[in-house]
Phi, psi and omega in degrees: 000140181269154182296326179293331175290321178296316178301317178299315178299316179299320178303315179294319178299314180296320179296319182287328189252340185242299184199126185288355178256008180288142171224091186287151179235148184305319187273002182272154178285137177296332181296343175294333186251328185257106186275335185207175184293329178296316177298318179300314181295322177301317179295314181300313180299316179297320178294315180300317181293311183298316186260001181052049177237169178226134176274133174283166179303319182291334178280341181278055179233120183303334179292342176286345185232075182283330180232165174301319180303319181295326177287318177300314179298318180299311180298317179302313180295322181289335185258005179292000000 
């Protein structure tokens, strides 16, 4: 899977779970979109389901995902 495909998928996940008018960009901070821990978990669960991956407890730290790019890279690495 290519990183641009992951970004497209993430855009859809954010639209479905956060706000349908969102258009996320790689260099933007995730905190612009994720206002609280509930929103973060919604995104994580949707990513796990879509990509059939699992986040470990240590990976479930919002500080691990400061930008959209960091989340895209993480998913890319998990799905190789």
